[in-house]
N, C-alpha and C positions, 0 to 999 in steps of 0.2 A: 500032582501039584499042589492042591488044596491041603491034602494031609502035612506036606512038607511045611506051608505057610501056618498052620497052626501049631506045629511042633515048635517052629520059630517064635510065635508069638507068647506060647506059655513059658518057653525058657527067657523071653525077655520079660516076662510078668515076675517071675519068679527072681529075679535079679533084679528087677525095680524093688520088688518086696522086702528081699534081704537087705538093700540099700537104705529103706525107709526105717526098718528096723533098727538097722545099726546105727542110725542118725539120731535117734531119740533115746536110745541106750548109753550113748556114749556120755563119758564123765570125765573131763579131764582132772587130772592130779594136781593140786595147789602145789605151786613151786615157791619156796621161801627165797627172796632175793636179798643178798646182805652186802651192803655198802658200806664201805670205811668208813669212819667216824669224822675223818676232814674232808669228806666227797661233797662238794657243792656246786651249784652250777652257775655259771655269768653268763649273763645275756648280754652281747653288746650290741646297740643300737634299738630301732624297736621296729613298728610295723610300718613307718614311713619310711624305711631304708629301702625296701624292692623296690624297683621300676623297671619300665620296659622302654628301651630307648624308641623314640618315633624318628623313622626314617623317611 
């Protein structure tokens, strides 16, 4: 029973180790976002427009 537990523990340690290495080695690619020239954002209202009705 103990031998089986030790093997399972070693497998978990290897999986966690691989996950940590992959976490630090990951470098996302830069993506250029191209917006049309006539694109603009219109904001209607303001911060005080949101409310929660009290019942």
